[in-house]
C-alpha positions in Angstrom: -166.7 -40.6 87.0 -164.0 -38.7 85.2 -165.1 -35.0 84.3 -163.7 -32.7 82.3 -164.9 -29.4 80.2 -163.1 -27.5 77.5 -164.3 -24.6 75.8 -166.4 -26.7 73.5 -170.2 -26.0 73.5 -171.0 -29.1 72.2 -170.9 -32.3 74.0 -171.4 -36.1 72.2 -173.3 -38.6 74.4 -172.4 -41.8 73.8 -174.7 -44.4 75.7 -172.8 -47.7 75.8 -174.1 -50.9 77.2 -171.6 -53.9 76.7 -169.8 -52.2 73.7 -166.2 -53.5 74.9 -165.9 -54.6 71.2 -166.7 -51.3 69.6 -166.1 -48.5 72.3 -162.3 -47.7 71.9 -163.0 -47.3 68.1 -165.6 -44.9 68.4 -164.0 -42.9 71.1 -160.9 -42.6 69.8 -162.6 -41.7 66.4 -163.6 -38.9 68.2 -160.6 -37.7 70.0 -158.4 -37.6 67.2 -160.9 -36.3 64.3 -163.3 -34.2 66.2 -161.2 -32.8 69.2 -163.5 -29.8 68.6 -166.2 -31.3 70.6 -166.2 -32.6 74.0 -167.9 -36.0 74.8 -169.0 -38.3 77.6 -169.3 -42.2 77.6 -172.0 -43.7 79.6 -171.8 -47.0 81.0 -175.0 -48.3 81.1 -174.0 -50.8 84.1 -172.1 -53.0 81.5 -171.7 -56.8 82.6 -168.7 -56.9 80.0 -165.4 -55.2 79.9 -166.8 -51.8 79.0 -166.3 -50.1 82.1 -162.4 -51.7 82.5 -162.0 -50.2 79.0 -163.1 -46.8 80.0 -161.3 -46.4 83.1 -158.0 -48.0 81.6 -157.8 -45.8 78.5 -158.7 -42.6 80.6 -161.8 -41.6 78.4 -164.3 -39.2 80.0 -167.1 -41.4 81.3 -170.0 -42.0 83.5 -170.7 -45.6 85.2 -174.0 -46.3 86.1 -174.3 -48.8 88.9 -176.8 -50.6 87.6 -178.3 -51.2 83.9 -180.7 -48.2 83.4 -181.8 -48.9 79.7 -181.0 -46.7 77.0 -183.4 -44.0 78.0 -182.0 -43.8 81.0 -178.4 -43.6 80.2 -179.4 -41.1 77.6 -180.7 -38.9 80.6 -177.8 -39.4 82.7 -175.8 -37.9 79.5 -178.4 -35.0 79.6 -178.0 -34.4 83.2 -174.1 -34.1 82.7 -174.7 -31.5 79.9 -176.6 -29.6 81.8 -174.4 -29.6 84.8 -171.7 -28.6 82.5 -173.3 -25.9 80.6 -173.4 -27.4 77.3 -175.6 -25.0 74.7 -175.8 -28.3 72.2 -175.9 -32.1 73.5 -175.4 -34.9 70.4 -176.4 -38.5 71.0 -174.6 -41.3 69.2 -174.3 -44.7 69.7 -171.8 -46.8 71.0 -171.6 -49.6 68.7 -169.9 -47.2 65.6 -172.7 -47.0 63.5 -173.1 -43.1 63.6 -170.4 -41.6 61.8 -169.2 -38.5 63.6 -168.5 -37.0 60.5 -171.9 -35.8 60.2 -172.0 -34.1 63.4 -171.1 -30.6 62.4 -173.9 -31.2 59.8 -176.7 -32.0 62.4 -175.6 -29.0 64.9 -175.2 -26.1 62.1 -179.2 -25.6 61.9 -178.6 -25.3 65.8 -175.9 -23.2 65.7 -177.7 -20.6 63.6 -180.9 -20.6 65.4 -182.6 -22.4 62.4 -183.9 -25.6 64.4 -184.2 -26.5 68.1 -183.9 -30.7 66.9 -182.2 -32.3 64.8 -182.1 -35.9 63.3 -180.0 -38.0 61.7 -181.9 -39.9 59.1 -180.9 -42.9 57.2 -184.0 -42.6 54.8 -183.6 -39.2 53.1 -181.1 -40.5 51.1 -181.4 -44.0 51.3 -177.7 -44.4 51.4 -175.7 -46.5 53.7 -177.0 -49.0 56.1 -181.0 -49.1 55.8 -181.7 -51.6 58.9 -183.6 -55.0 58.1 -186.5 -55.2 56.0 -188.5 -55.9 59.4 -187.3 -53.3 61.4 -188.0 -50.7 58.3 -191.6 -51.9 58.4 -191.9 -51.1 62.0 -190.2 -47.5 61.5 -192.7 -46.4 58.9 -195.7 -47.5 60.7 -194.3 -45.5 64.0 -193.7 -42.7 61.4 -197.2 -42.9 60.1 -198.6 -42.8 63.5 -196.9 -39.8 64.6 -197.8 -38.2 61.2 -201.3 -39.0 61.8 -201.6 -37.9 65.5 -199.6 -34.3 65.1 -199.3 -33.6 61.6 -195.4 -34.0 61.3 -193.5 -36.2 59.1 -190.7 -37.9 60.4 -189.2 -40.8 58.5 -186.4 -42.2 60.7 -188.2 -42.3 64.3 -186.2 -44.5 65.6 -182.8 -43.0 65.0 -180.4 -42.3 68.2 -178.4 -39.8 66.1 -179.5 -36.5 67.0 -178.6 -33.3 68.3 -180.8 -30.9 70.4 -180.4 -27.2 72.1 -180.1 -26.1 75.4 -184.0 -26.0 75.8 -184.3 -29.5 75.3 -180.8 -30.4 77.1 -182.8 -29.0 80.2 -186.2 -31.0 79.5 -184.5 -34.1 78.8 -182.3 -33.8 82.1 -185.4 -33.7 83.9 -187.7 -36.1 81.7 -186.7 -38.5 79.1 -188.6 -41.7 77.7 -187.1 -44.8 79.6 -187.7 -47.6 77.0 -187.0 -47.4 73.3 -187.4 -43.8 73.8 -186.6 -42.3 70.1 -190.1 -42.1 69.1 -191.5 -40.8 71.9 -188.9 -37.8 72.6 -189.7 -36.9 69.0 -193.4 -36.8 69.7 -192.9 -34.7 72.8 -190.6 -32.0 70.6 -193.4 -31.8 68.2 -196.3 -31.4 71.1 -193.7 -28.6 72.5 -194.1 -26.9 68.9 -190.4 -26.7 68.7 -188.4 -27.0 65.3 -187.6 -30.0 64.3 -185.3 -31.0 61.0 -184.7 -34.2 59.5 -181.3 -34.2 58.1 -179.6 -37.2 55.9 -176.6 -39.0 57.0 -175.0 -42.5 56.0 -174.8 -44.8 58.9 -172.5 -47.8 58.8 -173.5 -51.2 59.8 -172.3 -53.1 63.3 -168.9 -54.6 62.8 -169.1 -56.4 65.9 -171.1 -57.3 68.6 -175.2 -58.0 68.3 -177.8 -55.5 69.0 -179.7 -56.1 72.1 -183.1 -55.9 70.2 -184.3 -59.6 69.7 -187.9 -60.6 67.9 -189.6 -61.1 71.2 -188.2 -57.5 72.5 -189.3 -56.1 69.0 -193.1 -57.0 69.3 -192.7 -55.6 72.9 -191.2 -52.2 71.2 -194.0 -51.8 68.9 -196.8 -52.4 71.3 -195.3 -50.1 74.0 -194.3 -47.3 72.1 -197.2 -47.3 70.0 -199.2 -47.0 73.5 -196.8 -44.4 74.8 -197.0 -42.2 71.4 -200.9 -42.5 71.6 -200.8 -41.6 75.4 -198.3 -38.4 74.9 -200.5 -37.4 72.5 -203.9 -37.6 74.6 -201.8 -36.1 77.5 -200.9 -33.2 75.6 -204.1 -32.5 74.5 -205.7 -32.4 78.1 -203.1 -30.3 79.2 -204.0 -27.6 76.5 
């Protein structure tokens, strides 16, 4: 693990699994265009050249010895953020779909004390890459389920582009959903009665490589996440 900490209070967490074709572009874009933020790449046990690229380029990174899954990789980033005492953590994907130009937009409400959790949403203004039609149907279903269970409307529940304050850095460092975690993490934040905002961002389409979620995984995703959201809601109801 390469480790550094500047005077920045903001850490960008970049989970990466087999992103050798994309990771240089996104990290170089952050280093040259947004040096006011710190970053850490969490290499989630990649089987391609991702680890070699991170080492050879001297990027700040953590190598997971095995593939933990997206939730485990992100939790690793939050543990790093807590250890280094960052006040804000921003998640962006390692495939380049999330434009770092919007980072300031989504961290500003946290810096101003107006929000605890901010989601960069492609569905507020509906500009840029909107995902496939099938995925949009699934996203609308999960959004409706969360609205039904806890009366909070979030349109882009699967967006991995999000920022949180120190409360959630500590919470997610201790416990973060493992498999397809984004909707469940939102549900957890809602049930904690924290301030959640959804702000418009324009996402970019993946230029190289391919998503790890195929049709079979998509079916599993919908079933698992639906059950997780329901269990999460019941769990919080029991605790009260």
